[in-house]
C-alpha positions in Angstrom: 29.7 -41.9 25.0 30.4 -41.6 28.7 33.8 -43.1 29.9 32.9 -46.2 31.8 34.1 -45.3 35.5 31.4 -47.9 36.7 31.2 -50.9 34.6 28.3 -53.2 36.8 27.5 -56.3 35.0 24.6 -58.0 36.1 25.5 -61.5 37.4 21.8 -62.3 38.5 19.0 -61.0 39.7 21.1 -60.8 43.4 24.5 -60.3 42.5 26.6 -57.6 40.7 30.0 -57.5 39.4 31.7 -54.3 40.0 34.7 -53.2 38.1 36.4 -50.4 40.6 39.0 -48.1 38.7 42.7 -49.0 39.3 43.8 -47.4 42.9 40.7 -46.6 43.7 40.0 -49.0 46.6 43.5 -48.3 48.1 42.7 -44.6 48.7 41.2 -43.2 51.8 38.3 -40.6 51.8 40.8 -37.9 52.3 42.7 -38.4 49.3 39.4 -37.3 47.5 39.5 -33.8 48.4 41.0 -32.6 45.1 38.3 -34.5 43.2 36.0 -31.7 42.5 35.3 -31.6 38.3 32.6 -30.0 36.7 31.8 -33.0 34.6 29.2 -35.6 35.1 32.0 -38.2 35.9 33.7 -36.0 38.3 30.5 -35.1 39.9 29.6 -39.0 40.3 32.6 -39.6 42.0 32.4 -37.3 44.5 28.8 -38.3 45.5 30.0 -42.2 45.5 33.5 -42.5 46.7 33.7 -39.0 49.0 33.1 -37.9 52.3 29.6 -36.8 53.4 30.9 -33.3 52.5 32.3 -34.3 49.0 28.9 -36.3 48.3 26.9 -32.9 49.2 29.3 -31.0 46.9 29.0 -33.4 44.2 25.2 -33.4 44.1 25.2 -29.4 43.9 27.9 -30.0 40.9 25.2 -32.2 39.5 22.3 -30.1 40.1 24.3 -27.0 38.6 25.3 -28.6 35.3 21.7 -29.2 34.0 19.5 -26.7 36.5 17.4 -24.3 34.7 18.0 -21.3 37.5 19.5 -18.7 35.9 23.3 -18.2 37.6 23.8 -21.5 39.4 26.3 -23.1 37.0 28.3 -19.8 37.5 28.6 -19.8 41.3 30.1 -23.1 41.6 32.1 -23.4 38.1 35.7 -24.8 38.4 38.6 -22.9 37.0 36.7 -19.6 37.4 38.0 -16.6 39.2 36.9 -16.3 42.9 35.8 -12.5 42.5 33.6 -13.7 39.3 32.0 -16.4 41.7 31.3 -13.8 44.6 29.8 -11.7 41.7 27.6 -14.1 40.3 26.7 -15.0 44.2 25.5 -11.5 44.8 23.6 -10.9 41.5 21.7 -13.8 42.4 21.2 -13.0 45.9 20.0 -9.4 44.6 17.6 -10.9 41.9 16.2 -13.1 44.7 15.7 -10.4 47.4 14.1 -7.9 44.5 11.6 -10.5 43.2 10.8 -11.6 46.9 9.8 -8.0 47.8 7.6 -8.0 44.7 5.9 -11.0 45.3 5.3 -9.8 48.8 3.5 -6.8 47.5 1.7 -8.8 45.0 0.5 -10.9 48.5 -0.4 -8.0 50.3 -2.9 -6.8 47.0 -4.1 -10.0 46.7 -5.0 -10.6 50.9 -6.0 -6.9 51.1 -7.8 -6.3 47.9 -9.1 -9.5 46.2 -12.4 -7.8 45.3 -13.3 -5.0 43.0 -16.6 -3.0 42.9 -17.4 -2.2 39.5 -20.2 -1.5 36.9 -21.6 -5.0 35.6 -21.3 -5.6 31.8 -25.1 -5.4 31.3 -27.9 -3.2 32.8 -30.8 -4.3 34.6 -34.3 -3.4 33.6 -36.4 -2.0 36.2 -39.2 -4.8 36.1 -36.6 -7.1 37.5 -36.5 -5.4 40.9 -39.4 -4.1 43.0 -41.1 -0.8 43.2 -39.6 0.7 46.6 -41.5 0.5 49.6 -42.9 3.6 50.8 -43.5 4.6 54.3 -45.3 7.4 54.8 -45.2 9.6 58.2 -47.6 12.1 59.4 -45.8 15.2 61.3 -49.0 15.5 62.8 -48.8 13.2 66.0 -52.2 13.5 66.7 -55.6 14.6 65.6 -57.2 17.8 66.8 -59.8 17.0 69.7 -57.9 13.8 70.8 -54.9 15.7 73.0 -53.0 18.9 72.8 -49.2 18.2 73.8 -48.6 21.8 74.0 -51.1 22.1 76.6 -50.3 19.0 78.4 -46.5 19.7 78.3 -46.9 23.5 80.2 -49.6 22.1 82.7 -47.0 19.4 83.7 -43.8 22.3 83.7 -46.2 25.1 85.5 -47.1 22.5 88.2 -44.8 23.2 91.6 -45.0 19.4 92.5 -43.6 16.9 90.2 -44.9 14.2 92.3 -48.6 15.5 92.5 -50.4 16.6 89.2 -53.8 18.2 90.1 -54.2 20.0 86.7 -53.9 17.4 84.4 -55.7 14.1 84.3 -54.2 10.8 84.0 -54.9 10.1 80.3 -53.6 13.0 79.6 -50.4 12.6 81.4 -50.4 9.3 80.0 -50.6 10.6 76.2 -48.0 13.1 77.2 -45.5 10.4 78.2 -46.2 8.5 75.2 -45.9 11.2 72.9 -42.6 12.4 74.5 -40.5 9.4 73.2 -41.2 11.0 69.4 -40.8 14.5 69.9 -37.6 16.8 70.5 -35.3 15.4 72.9 -34.6 18.8 74.4 -38.7 18.6 76.1 -37.9 15.5 77.8 -34.9 17.0 79.6 -37.3 20.1 80.9 -40.0 17.4 82.1 -37.9 14.9 83.9 -40.0 12.2 84.1 -40.0 9.9 86.9 -40.7 6.2 86.9 -44.1 5.3 87.3 -46.7 2.5 86.0 -45.8 0.9 82.9 -48.0 2.5 80.1 -48.8 0.4 76.9 -47.1 2.8 74.4 -47.9 1.3 71.2 -51.8 1.1 72.2 -51.9 4.5 73.5 -49.7 5.8 70.6 -52.2 4.1 67.4 -54.8 5.6 69.4 -53.6 9.3 69.0 -52.2 8.6 65.4 -54.1 10.1 62.5 -54.8 6.9 60.5 -54.0 6.4 56.9 -57.8 7.1 55.5 -57.5 10.9 57.3 -54.0 11.2 56.1 -54.0 10.1 52.3 -57.7 10.3 50.8 -56.4 8.6 47.7 -53.5 7.8 45.3 -52.5 6.2 41.9 -50.5 3.4 41.0 -49.2 2.6 37.4 -51.9 5.2 36.5 -54.8 3.6 38.6 -56.8 5.3 41.3 -56.6 3.5 44.3 -58.1 4.1 48.1 -55.5 3.5 50.9 -57.5 0.7 52.3 -55.9 -2.8 51.2 -52.6 -0.8 50.5 -51.2 0.1 53.3 -49.8 -1.6 56.3 -49.2 0.2 59.6 -45.9 0.1 61.0 -43.7 2.0 63.9 -40.4 4.0 63.3 -38.4 6.4 65.4 -41.4 9.1 64.0 -44.0 7.1 65.6 -47.1 5.6 63.8 -46.6 5.4 60.3 -48.1 3.6 56.9 -46.2 1.7 54.3 -46.9 0.7 50.8 -45.5 -2.5 48.8 -43.6 -3.5 52.2 -43.1 -7.4 52.9 -45.1 -8.3 56.1 -43.5 -8.3 59.5 -44.1 -12.2 59.6 -41.7 -12.6 56.6 -39.1 -10.1 58.0 -39.1 -11.0 61.8 -38.7 -14.1 64.1 -40.6 -12.8 66.6 -43.2 -10.2 65.0 -44.3 -7.7 67.2 -47.3 -5.3 65.6 -49.5 -7.6 64.5 -52.1 -7.0 67.1 -52.0 -3.4 65.7 -53.2 -4.3 62.2 -55.8 -1.7 61.3 -59.1 -2.5 59.5 -58.9 -3.2 55.7 -55.3 -3.8 55.7 -54.3 -6.8 53.6 -51.6 -9.4 54.2 -49.8 -10.5 50.7 -47.3 -13.3 50.6 -43.9 -12.4 49.0 -42.6 -13.5 45.8 -39.7 -12.0 45.5 -36.1 -12.0 47.5 -33.0 -9.6 47.0 -30.9 -13.0 46.3 -33.0 -14.7 43.7 -35.2 -12.5 42.6 -39.1 -12.6 41.2 -40.0 -16.5 41.8 -42.4 -16.5 39.2 -42.7 -14.5 35.4 -46.6 -14.4 36.1 -48.4 -11.2 35.6 -48.3 -8.5 38.6 -51.5 -9.8 39.7 -49.6 -12.6 41.1 -46.6 -11.1 42.1 -45.8 -9.2 45.6 -43.9 -6.7 46.2 -45.4 -4.7 43.2 -43.0 -3.9 40.3 -43.6 -1.4 37.1 -43.1 -1.9 33.9 -41.9 1.8 32.6 -40.3 4.7 34.0 -41.7 8.0 34.6 -44.8 9.2 36.1 -47.2 6.8 34.1 -44.9 3.7 35.9 -45.4 5.4 39.3 -46.7 6.0 42.5 -48.9 9.4 43.1 -50.1 10.1 46.6 -52.5 12.9 47.6 -51.9 13.8 51.1 -53.7 16.1 53.6 -53.7 17.4 57.2 -55.7 20.0 59.2 -53.7 23.2 60.4 -55.1 22.8 63.9 -53.4 19.1 64.1 -50.2 20.8 63.8 -48.1 20.8 67.2 -45.3 23.4 67.0 -43.8 22.4 70.4 -43.7 18.9 69.8 -41.6 18.6 66.5 -40.9 22.4 66.1 -41.7 24.0 62.7 -42.0 21.1 60.7 -45.4 20.6 58.8 -46.5 17.8 56.1 -44.9 14.3 55.8 -41.6 12.1 56.1 -41.5 9.8 53.4 -38.8 6.5 53.3 -37.7 5.0 49.8 -36.3 1.4 51.1 -36.1 -1.8 49.7 -39.3 -3.9 50.8 -37.4 -6.4 52.6 -35.9 -3.9 54.9 -37.6 -3.3 58.4 -39.0 0.3 58.5 -37.3 1.4 62.0 -33.8 0.4 60.9 -33.6 3.2 58.1 -33.2 6.7 59.2 -33.0 8.3 56.0 -36.2 10.7 55.1 -37.7 12.8 52.6 -39.5 15.6 53.5 -42.7 16.4 51.7 -44.3 19.9 52.9 -48.1 21.2 52.5 -48.6 23.1 49.7 -45.9 21.5 47.7 -46.0 19.4 45.0 -42.9 17.0 45.1 -41.6 14.8 42.3 -39.0 12.0 43.9 -37.3 10.7 40.9 -35.8 7.1 42.1 -32.3 5.8 40.7 -31.8 2.4 42.0 -28.2 1.2 43.2 -28.7 -2.7 43.1 -25.4 -4.5 44.1 -24.6 -7.9 43.3 -22.0 -10.1 44.1 -20.2 -12.8 41.8 -20.2 -16.3 43.2 -16.1 -16.8 42.4 -15.6 -14.4 45.4 -17.8 -16.3 47.9 -14.9 -18.5 48.9 -13.0 -15.3 50.5 -13.9 -14.2 54.1 -16.5 -11.5 54.7 -13.7 -9.3 56.0 -11.7 -9.8 52.7 -14.8 -9.5 50.3 -16.3 -6.7 52.4 -19.8 -8.0 52.3 -21.9 -11.0 54.1 -23.8 -13.1 52.0 -27.6 -13.6 53.7 -26.7 -17.4 54.9 -23.3 -16.1 56.7 -24.6 -13.9 59.0 -27.7 -14.7 61.1 -29.7 -12.4 63.3 -31.6 -13.0 66.5 -34.6 -11.0 65.4 -34.3 -10.7 61.6 -34.9 -13.5 58.9 -32.6 -11.4 56.4 -29.5 -9.6 56.9 -29.3 -6.2 55.7 -26.5 -3.9 56.9 -29.3 -1.8 58.7 -31.3 -4.7 60.2 -28.1 -5.8 61.6 -26.9 -2.3 63.3 -30.9 -1.8 64.6 -30.2 -5.4 66.1 -26.8 -4.5 67.7 -28.4 -1.2 69.0 -31.5 -3.1 70.3 -29.2 -5.4 72.1 -27.2 -2.5 73.6 -29.8 -0.5 74.8 -31.6 -3.7 76.6 -28.3 -4.0 78.5 -27.6 -0.6 79.2 -31.5 0.4 80.1 -33.3 -3.0 80.7 -35.7 -2.0 77.9 -35.6 -1.7 74.3 -37.4 1.5 72.4 -41.1 1.1 70.8 -39.6 0.6 67.5 -37.0 -2.0 68.4 -37.7 -5.1 67.3 -38.0 -7.5 70.3 -39.3 -10.5 72.0 -42.4 -11.0 74.2 -40.2 -10.9 77.5 -38.6 -7.6 76.5 -40.2 -4.6 78.4 -40.5 -1.1 76.2 -38.7 1.8 77.6 -41.3 4.3 79.6 -40.7 7.9 79.4 -38.4 7.7 82.4 -35.8 5.7 80.4 -36.0 7.9 77.3 -32.8 9.5 78.2 -31.1 6.4 78.8 -31.7 4.8 75.3 -30.8 8.0 74.0 -27.3 7.8 75.8 -27.0 4.4 75.0 -27.4 5.2 71.2 -24.6 7.9 71.5 -22.3 5.5 73.2 -23.0 2.7 70.9 -22.2 5.2 68.0 -19.0 6.5 69.7 -17.6 3.2 70.8 -18.2 2.1 67.1 -16.3 4.9 65.8 -13.3 4.0 68.4 -13.4 0.6 67.5 -13.2 1.4 63.6 -10.4 3.8 64.4 -8.1 2.2 66.9 -9.5 -1.3 66.6 -10.8 -1.5 70.1 -13.7 -0.1 72.1 -15.7 -1.2 75.4 -18.6 -2.4 73.8 -18.8 -5.4 71.4 -17.8 -4.8 67.7 -21.4 -4.9 66.1 -19.9 -6.5 62.6 -22.5 -5.1 60.3 -20.8 -5.3 56.9 -22.8 -4.8 53.8 -25.0 -7.3 52.4 -23.7 -8.9 49.3 -26.8 -8.3 47.4 -28.9 -5.0 48.1 -30.5 -2.3 46.5 -30.6 1.4 47.5 -33.2 3.7 46.2 -31.5 6.9 45.6 -33.7 9.9 45.0 -33.7 13.3 43.9 -36.3 15.9 44.7 -37.9 18.8 42.6 -40.9 20.7 43.5 -43.2 23.1 43.0 -46.0 25.4 44.8 -49.3 23.9 45.1 -52.4 25.5 45.8 -54.8 23.6 46.9 -57.8 25.6 47.2 -57.2 27.4 43.5 -57.3 23.4 42.3 -60.7 22.8 44.1 -62.0 26.1 42.7 -61.1 25.1 39.6 -62.7 21.4 39.5 -65.9 23.7 41.4 -65.4 21.2 44.6 -66.3 22.5 48.1 -64.1 19.8 49.7 -62.7 22.8 51.8 -65.7 24.3 53.0 -66.4 20.6 54.6 -63.0 20.1 55.9 -62.0 23.7 57.5 -58.4 24.0 57.8 -57.4 21.9 55.5 -54.0 21.6 54.0 -52.8 19.4 50.9 -49.8 18.5 49.2 -48.9 15.7 46.7 -45.9 13.6 45.9 -45.3 11.8 42.6 -42.6 8.7 43.2 -41.3 7.2 39.9 -38.0 5.5 38.2 -36.2 8.0 36.6 -34.6 5.8 34.0 -35.8 2.5 32.2 -32.4 0.4 32.7 -30.2 0.8 35.8 -26.7 0.4 36.0 -26.1 -2.9 38.7 -23.0 -2.7 40.6 -21.2 -5.8 40.8 -18.5 -7.0 43.5 -16.3 -9.6 41.6 -12.9 -11.0 42.1 -10.0 -8.2 41.2 -7.0 -10.7 41.8 -7.8 -14.2 42.5 -5.3 -17.5 43.3 -4.5 -18.0 39.5 -3.5 -14.3 39.1 -1.2 -14.4 42.3 0.7 -17.4 40.9 0.9 -16.0 37.7 2.1 -12.5 38.7 4.4 -14.8 41.1 5.8 -16.8 38.4 6.1 -14.2 36.0 8.5 -12.7 38.5 10.4 -15.6 39.4 11.2 -16.6 35.5 11.9 -12.7 34.8 14.5 -12.6 37.8 16.0 -15.9 38.3 14.5 -18.2 35.6 12.3 -20.4 37.9 9.2 -22.3 36.6 6.5 -24.7 37.9 9.6 -27.6 36.7 12.3 -25.6 38.3 10.8 -26.5 42.0 10.1 -30.0 40.6 13.4 -30.4 39.4 15.2 -29.2 42.9 12.1 -31.5 44.7 13.6 -34.3 42.4 17.6 -33.8 43.5 16.5 -33.9 47.3 14.4 -36.6 47.2 14.6 -39.2 44.2 18.0 -38.6 43.3 19.5 -38.3 46.4 18.2 -41.8 47.7 19.7 -43.1 44.5 23.0 -41.8 45.1 22.5 -42.8 48.3 22.1 -46.7 47.7 24.8 -46.4 45.0 27.3 -45.1 47.2 26.4 -47.8 50.0 26.8 -50.5 47.5 30.0 -49.4 46.0 31.4 -48.4 49.9 30.7 -52.1 50.7 32.3 -53.6 47.5 35.6 -51.5 48.1 36.0 -52.3 51.4 35.5 -55.8 51.0 38.0 -55.9 48.5 
């Protein structure tokens, strides 16, 4: 039982009878300087009867007596050599420093890399994602007989006066200006176009381009033959007029659809029942879903395209020695002009494109992190001016569009735009090409040194995305031998005919899904930090509560008791 240092007998609800130890009431505060015992009673003497410094020392003695923090009791222990106390103080400070350094490393890891990109626990069947959108672009920009680019080019180059052209018609000159936007850049520098009356670039380009029926006589999808009418839509890319299979309509991609006036005869609008974030809205049969999907991998569940052209359509000046077609494979909700990755399909070749989708998803438990920390944008986090859906390619194209408009006062024909944004003419080609180079350089400088003259596009990847990676194999294809074997005279009716064909299909039935998930969360940070604190100094969560308790509740209680005792002592 504790010694009865303070025997407080309650007399009533409002009064106490305090018995002060003999001799205590006649001492001054200076006479308590030697009172620094480590027992509980002697610690209370310092707290209640000592001066403020002695009271603080008494509280420290009281805390060290019951503290769970390692080493504290040895640092203030009485009757121990001074060098032993110094040693324990040094050990304690060293432990705190090491622990703080390790916790700082954990904090840096939590702050900079809270997200890990890894393979998901489960694979995804190919029928849960759409078949890729296929964008087919003929390398022949015109149909023979409509316009000869090479002839018109040299008519302008050979003309001694660039202000007046007597050897070329106005229509041919306008056609030359229009096609120069999709031909090699060095030709434009030689032509040196001057500012002239605006040309309807889109209308002119469409009037010259081969139609889908001219380009592709037939195809097969999921082993069923189809004709291109009703399956392909017309789109504009950097390569000019192209034809898209299984893509979402522009009204579902853009806030301001700009090419609805150029819908060819036979094109059909289909409402989308799929989004990259939520997947397909219905489990109904394929007749009610769009974009289309397939049930099996391999050629039987893929797309086959029979492609054709004519030797006389090929212009070797506009695009060099390129023959055949360029093909894009992209997500159906992506704007075709935003993607600049193409696969070449030449004439007289049978090309197989084997698709391996890269399907990236993001766990909901990282949504509370900032986009910079998780390394991606959710669709609702990043709104774009022109596009309804956020993708990294859409963001980059929009940034380039805004930058081009600022630098040149117009936008390229393949860029998204509003009705009041003019389309660049032939005299602006060098300007928008230079603007793209400048923006790329500025973005490089921004990423390298953190500063550039142009605003940062801030185009992080989308948190959920699909990228179709392609493996290519090809074999020789002799259309004349094939038609001869089938006893067809198709080439006799179409002199100069050249053909090629391509098959596009999934390589595997199941795909490995890539998932962004939390690598190091708040719980992990607290657990790691708590483990280090417990290892080095024995601190737990209750240790912090204990410190707060001694600094608040215990301190207030001691101060109240100190004032009451002091008042009684001075009254006596």
